[in-house]
DRENGU-41748 format. One record per residue (C-alpha): y, x, z; residue number from 1. Coordinates in steps of 0.02 Angstrom, whole numbers, plus 50000, padded with zeros to 5 digits. Last residue first. Layout:
BEGIN
@c2 Y	c1 X	c3 Z	nr NUM .
...
***
This chain:
BEGIN
@c2 58780	c1 64176	c3 46633	nr 254 .
@c2 58942	c1 64152	c3 46729	nr 253 .
@c2 58982	c1 63982	c3 46755	nr 252 .
@c2 59150	c1 63880	c3 46725	nr 251 .
@c2 59102	c1 63772	c3 46612	nr 250 .
@c2 59018	c1 63911	c3 46518	nr 249 .
@c2 59063	c1 64084	c3 46533	nr 248 .
@c2 58968	c1 64209	c3 46428	nr 247 .
@c2 58972	c1 64388	c3 46519	nr 246 .
@c2 59094	c1 64526	c3 46462	nr 245 .
@c2 59249	c1 64447	c3 46528	nr 244 .
@c2 59163	c1 64434	c3 46716	nr 243 .
@c2 59096	c1 64614	c3 46694	nr 242 .
@c2 59261	c1 64689	c3 46626	nr 241 .
@c2 59364	c1 64613	c3 46771	nr 240 .
@c2 59236	c1 64677	c3 46898	nr 239 .
@c2 59263	c1 64859	c3 46822	nr 238 .
@c2 59458	c1 64835	c3 46838	nr 237 .
@c2 59476	c1 64764	c3 47005	nr 236 .
@c2 59335	c1 64912	c3 47052	nr 235 .
@c2 59455	c1 65043	c3 47003	nr 234 .
@c2 59608	c1 64974	c3 47089	nr 233 .
@c2 59539	c1 64940	c3 47279	nr 232 .
@c2 59604	c1 65116	c3 47328	nr 231 .
@c2 59698	c1 65194	c3 47192	nr 230 .
@c2 59802	c1 65034	c3 47185	nr 229 .
@c2 59862	c1 65032	c3 47011	nr 228 .
@c2 59770	c1 64877	c3 46939	nr 227 .
@c2 59809	c1 64786	c3 47125	nr 226 .
@c2 59933	c1 64655	c3 47080	nr 225 .
@c2 59941	c1 64644	c3 46901	nr 224 .
@c2 59746	c1 64668	c3 46884	nr 223 .
@c2 59728	c1 64545	c3 47025	nr 222 .
@c2 59832	c1 64401	c3 46960	nr 221 .
@c2 59760	c1 64434	c3 46760	nr 220 .
@c2 59588	c1 64395	c3 46839	nr 219 .
@c2 59634	c1 64249	c3 46913	nr 218 .
@c2 59723	c1 64177	c3 46771	nr 217 .
@c2 59574	c1 64224	c3 46650	nr 216 .
@c2 59458	c1 64106	c3 46771	nr 215 .
@c2 59579	c1 63969	c3 46770	nr 214 .
@c2 59569	c1 63967	c3 46583	nr 213 .
@c2 59396	c1 63946	c3 46572	nr 212 .
@c2 59399	c1 63818	c3 46718	nr 211 .
@c2 59359	c1 63831	c3 46896	nr 210 .
@c2 59232	c1 63698	c3 46954	nr 209 .
@c2 59082	c1 63787	c3 46947	nr 208 .
@c2 59144	c1 63939	c3 47064	nr 207 .
@c2 59261	c1 64083	c3 47052	nr 206 .
@c2 59341	c1 64168	c3 47185	nr 205 .
@c2 59391	c1 64325	c3 47099	nr 204 .
@c2 59260	c1 64439	c3 47189	nr 203 .
@c2 59155	c1 64296	c3 47241	nr 202 .
@c2 59124	c1 64275	c3 47054	nr 201 .
@c2 59064	c1 64472	c3 47032	nr 200 .
@c2 58956	c1 64448	c3 47183	nr 199 .
@c2 58872	c1 64308	c3 47103	nr 198 .
@c2 58849	c1 64379	c3 46932	nr 197 .
@c2 58764	c1 64541	c3 47033	nr 196 .
@c2 58830	c1 64705	c3 47040	nr 195 .
@c2 58692	c1 64818	c3 47039	nr 194 .
@c2 58757	c1 64930	c3 46904	nr 193 .
@c2 58897	c1 64987	c3 46983	nr 192 .
@c2 58795	c1 65051	c3 47118	nr 191 .
@c2 58900	c1 65210	c3 47155	nr 190 .
@c2 58957	c1 65174	c3 47341	nr 189 .
@c2 59111	c1 65137	c3 47296	nr 188 .
@c2 59061	c1 65002	c3 47160	nr 187 .
@c2 58933	c1 64926	c3 47281	nr 186 .
@c2 59057	c1 64910	c3 47418	nr 185 .
@c2 59187	c1 64834	c3 47286	nr 184 .
@c2 59050	c1 64700	c3 47253	nr 183 .
@c2 58997	c1 64670	c3 47403	nr 182 .
@c2 59160	c1 64616	c3 47456	nr 181 .
@c2 59247	c1 64697	c3 47616	nr 180 .
@c2 59386	c1 64798	c3 47520	nr 179 .
@c2 59434	c1 64628	c3 47420	nr 178 .
@c2 59473	c1 64536	c3 47586	nr 177 .
@c2 59595	c1 64665	c3 47648	nr 176 .
@c2 59667	c1 64670	c3 47472	nr 175 .
@c2 59690	c1 64479	c3 47484	nr 174 .
@c2 59760	c1 64473	c3 47651	nr 173 .
@c2 59905	c1 64605	c3 47610	nr 172 .
@c2 59923	c1 64545	c3 47420	nr 171 .
@c2 59954	c1 64356	c3 47491	nr 170 .
@c2 60071	c1 64410	c3 47622	nr 169 .
@c2 60192	c1 64518	c3 47485	nr 168 .
@c2 60164	c1 64350	c3 47386	nr 167 .
@c2 60235	c1 64237	c3 47529	nr 166 .
@c2 60367	c1 64350	c3 47592	nr 165 .
@c2 60430	c1 64370	c3 47403	nr 164 .
@c2 60418	c1 64510	c3 47273	nr 163 .
@c2 60590	c1 64595	c3 47239	nr 162 .
@c2 60630	c1 64553	c3 47057	nr 161 .
@c2 60597	c1 64732	c3 46943	nr 160 .
@c2 60726	c1 64840	c3 46986	nr 159 .
@c2 60904	c1 64837	c3 46913	nr 158 .
@c2 60968	c1 65029	c3 46900	nr 157 .
@c2 60953	c1 65053	c3 46701	nr 156 .
@c2 60862	c1 64969	c3 46573	nr 155 .
@c2 60784	c1 65138	c3 46519	nr 154 .
@c2 60701	c1 65142	c3 46667	nr 153 .
@c2 60606	c1 64991	c3 46692	nr 152 .
@c2 60578	c1 64992	c3 46492	nr 151 .
@c2 60388	c1 65064	c3 46496	nr 150 .
@c2 60349	c1 64938	c3 46606	nr 149 .
@c2 60361	c1 64792	c3 46487	nr 148 .
@c2 60225	c1 64861	c3 46371	nr 147 .
@c2 60095	c1 64898	c3 46519	nr 146 .
@c2 60135	c1 64707	c3 46571	nr 145 .
@c2 60110	c1 64633	c3 46412	nr 144 .
@c2 59942	c1 64732	c3 46396	nr 143 .
@c2 59886	c1 64687	c3 46555	nr 142 .
@c2 59929	c1 64498	c3 46534	nr 141 .
@c2 60082	c1 64434	c3 46591	nr 140 .
@c2 60088	c1 64255	c3 46654	nr 139 .
@c2 60205	c1 64107	c3 46598	nr 138 .
@c2 60235	c1 63952	c3 46683	nr 137 .
@c2 60128	c1 63803	c3 46692	nr 136 .
@c2 60217	c1 63659	c3 46584	nr 135 .
@c2 60306	c1 63785	c3 46483	nr 134 .
@c2 60133	c1 63878	c3 46442	nr 133 .
@c2 60035	c1 64018	c3 46514	nr 132 .
@c2 59963	c1 64190	c3 46456	nr 131 .
@c2 60078	c1 64311	c3 46394	nr 130 .
@c2 60058	c1 64484	c3 46307	nr 129 .
@c2 59919	c1 64442	c3 46195	nr 128 .
@c2 59998	c1 64431	c3 46011	nr 127 .
@c2 59998	c1 64237	c3 46020	nr 126 .
@c2 60069	c1 64230	c3 46211	nr 125 .
@c2 60217	c1 64333	c3 46144	nr 124 .
@c2 60241	c1 64206	c3 45988	nr 123 .
@c2 60236	c1 64066	c3 46114	nr 122 .
@c2 60375	c1 64146	c3 46229	nr 121 .
@c2 60462	c1 64195	c3 46064	nr 120 .
@c2 60475	c1 64015	c3 46030	nr 119 .
@c2 60528	c1 63964	c3 46210	nr 118 .
@c2 60664	c1 64086	c3 46205	nr 117 .
@c2 60754	c1 64003	c3 46038	nr 116 .
@c2 60712	c1 63823	c3 46099	nr 115 .
@c2 60820	c1 63883	c3 46269	nr 114 .
@c2 60971	c1 63916	c3 46159	nr 113 .
@c2 61066	c1 63995	c3 46291	nr 112 .
@c2 61246	c1 63960	c3 46312	nr 111 .
@c2 61404	c1 64076	c3 46281	nr 110 .
@c2 61404	c1 64113	c3 46117	nr 109 .
@c2 61437	c1 63931	c3 46100	nr 108 .
@c2 61444	c1 63912	c3 45891	nr 107 .
@c2 61312	c1 64026	c3 45860	nr 106 .
@c2 61201	c1 63984	c3 46007	nr 105 .
@c2 61128	c1 64111	c3 46119	nr 104 .
@c2 60960	c1 64201	c3 46119	nr 103 .
@c2 61006	c1 64362	c3 46056	nr 102 .
@c2 61180	c1 64372	c3 46113	nr 101 .
@c2 61131	c1 64498	c3 46254	nr 100 .
@c2 60950	c1 64574	c3 46251	nr 99 .
@c2 60914	c1 64612	c3 46427	nr 98 .
@c2 61030	c1 64487	c3 46508	nr 97 .
@c2 60989	c1 64363	c3 46385	nr 96 .
@c2 60803	c1 64376	c3 46415	nr 95 .
@c2 60856	c1 64379	c3 46615	nr 94 .
@c2 60925	c1 64195	c3 46591	nr 93 .
@c2 60787	c1 64139	c3 46461	nr 92 .
@c2 60646	c1 64219	c3 46582	nr 91 .
@c2 60716	c1 64102	c3 46727	nr 90 .
@c2 60723	c1 63945	c3 46603	nr 89 .
@c2 60530	c1 63973	c3 46552	nr 88 .
@c2 60477	c1 63958	c3 46720	nr 87 .
@c2 60365	c1 64096	c3 46809	nr 86 .
@c2 60189	c1 64114	c3 46841	nr 85 .
@c2 60135	c1 64240	c3 46976	nr 84 .
@c2 60116	c1 64428	c3 46988	nr 83 .
@c2 60164	c1 64520	c3 46844	nr 82 .
@c2 60270	c1 64368	c3 46797	nr 81 .
@c2 60396	c1 64419	c3 46923	nr 80 .
@c2 60575	c1 64387	c3 46853	nr 79 .
@c2 60588	c1 64575	c3 46784	nr 78 .
@c2 60403	c1 64562	c3 46707	nr 77 .
@c2 60463	c1 64405	c3 46594	nr 76 .
@c2 60630	c1 64482	c3 46530	nr 75 .
@c2 60511	c1 64618	c3 46447	nr 74 .
@c2 60394	c1 64501	c3 46383	nr 73 .
@c2 60557	c1 64399	c3 46318	nr 72 .
@c2 60613	c1 64553	c3 46242	nr 71 .
@c2 60470	c1 64599	c3 46151	nr 70 .
@c2 60457	c1 64415	c3 46074	nr 69 .
@c2 60648	c1 64449	c3 46031	nr 68 .
@c2 60598	c1 64594	c3 45917	nr 67 .
@c2 60646	c1 64776	c3 45986	nr 66 .
@c2 60741	c1 64898	c3 45891	nr 65 .
@c2 60902	c1 64866	c3 46001	nr 64 .
@c2 60806	c1 64919	c3 46165	nr 63 .
@c2 60752	c1 65089	c3 46072	nr 62 .
@c2 60567	c1 65084	c3 46044	nr 61 .
@c2 60432	c1 65169	c3 46153	nr 60 .
@c2 60273	c1 65230	c3 46074	nr 59 .
@c2 60121	c1 65154	c3 46115	nr 58 .
@c2 60099	c1 65090	c3 45948	nr 57 .
@c2 60106	c1 65243	c3 45864	nr 56 .
@c2 59985	c1 65323	c3 45984	nr 55 .
@c2 59864	c1 65174	c3 45957	nr 54 .
@c2 59872	c1 65188	c3 45775	nr 53 .
@c2 59827	c1 65396	c3 45782	nr 52 .
@c2 59680	c1 65355	c3 45906	nr 51 .
@c2 59642	c1 65210	c3 45790	nr 50 .
@c2 59603	c1 65325	c3 45629	nr 49 .
@c2 59759	c1 65322	c3 45520	nr 48 .
@c2 59686	c1 65298	c3 45340	nr 47 .
@c2 59728	c1 65413	c3 45200	nr 46 .
@c2 59794	c1 65341	c3 45052	nr 45 .
@c2 59678	c1 65343	c3 44891	nr 44 .
@c2 59648	c1 65461	c3 44741	nr 43 .
@c2 59587	c1 65609	c3 44858	nr 42 .
@c2 59594	c1 65794	c3 44831	nr 41 .
@c2 59773	c1 65815	c3 44854	nr 40 .
@c2 59778	c1 65699	c3 45012	nr 39 .
@c2 59877	c1 65540	c3 44992	nr 38 .
@c2 60019	c1 65467	c3 45120	nr 37 .
@c2 60164	c1 65470	c3 44995	nr 36 .
@c2 60213	c1 65634	c3 45082	nr 35 .
@c2 60054	c1 65694	c3 45070	nr 34 .
@c2 60048	c1 65686	c3 44869	nr 33 .
@c2 60200	c1 65796	c3 44880	nr 32 .
@c2 60155	c1 65908	c3 45012	nr 31 .
@c2 59992	c1 65944	c3 44894	nr 30 .
@c2 60080	c1 65986	c3 44736	nr 29 .
@c2 60190	c1 66097	c3 44825	nr 28 .
@c2 60038	c1 66190	c3 44903	nr 27 .
@c2 59966	c1 66189	c3 44715	nr 26 .
@c2 60117	c1 66261	c3 44646	nr 25 .
@c2 60142	c1 66395	c3 44798	nr 24 .
@c2 59950	c1 66448	c3 44743	nr 23 .
@c2 59979	c1 66457	c3 44570	nr 22 .
@c2 60142	c1 66568	c3 44591	nr 21 .
@c2 60046	c1 66668	c3 44711	nr 20 .
@c2 59888	c1 66706	c3 44580	nr 19 .
@c2 60037	c1 66749	c3 44464	nr 18 .
@c2 60111	c1 66900	c3 44582	nr 17 .
@c2 59940	c1 66941	c3 44639	nr 16 .
@c2 59846	c1 66874	c3 44789	nr 15 .
@c2 59737	c1 66975	c3 44909	nr 14 .
@c2 59868	c1 67110	c3 44917	nr 13 .
@c2 59805	c1 67261	c3 45006	nr 12 .
@c2 59622	c1 67257	c3 44981	nr 11 .
@c2 59635	c1 67197	c3 44801	nr 10 .
@c2 59771	c1 67352	c3 44763	nr 9 .
@c2 59909	c1 67303	c3 44684	nr 8 .
@c2 59936	c1 67339	c3 44483	nr 7 .
@c2 60001	c1 67167	c3 44447	nr 6 .
@c2 59843	c1 67118	c3 44349	nr 5 .
@c2 59744	c1 67153	c3 44497	nr 4 .
@c2 59651	c1 67325	c3 44528	nr 3 .
@c2 59476	c1 67309	c3 44594	nr 2 .
@c2 59424	c1 67457	c3 44706	nr 1 .
***
């Protein structure tokens, strides 16, 4: 049996004292490299994979750490922008409640600066959290709605604006219609690949006179209304993917 320099049996002590010092030194060196975002065997920073980046982006930040463009997205949800287009002024009032003092004048802190809110709404649109405009109103995308919903519990007892009577009636009738569409019947029977372009059009009520932006608005409204519905939600998401995955030219699906 081999003896080490320190007199210990190699079988009992795989590393002698000198070797352990060397190993500890290497481990310390590795930790120093890792703390700088580098691996000991690399000369370039380690790159995070997409899953790691997604986990970081999905992490909920404290309200105080949110940007103003994120505040207006949360405010939009709380005034009903997941269901329908909402006005800039409604979002402004709610944004001032979510982030007090962020959107007010310095000289007149009791007054909301509507221009500050408007700019942040356009920033949120660029980031893909909203669609719409000041003229047409603002509607949350799936990404924006998912982000804002993470803060429902954090913001206390106040709940998202209650759906109007007309909205509840529309959802009831619309769900009944969707359940009878050819696209849903094929999806439920496992024939997803057999859904035609015309059937996808009929599901979202798209025709030759609907603009590309209006098509996206129709998709978003159904996704926001029924995306979490266990009965019709999977079909809405699947058919939305079909419509978005095909070329849309002058209101037509190819």
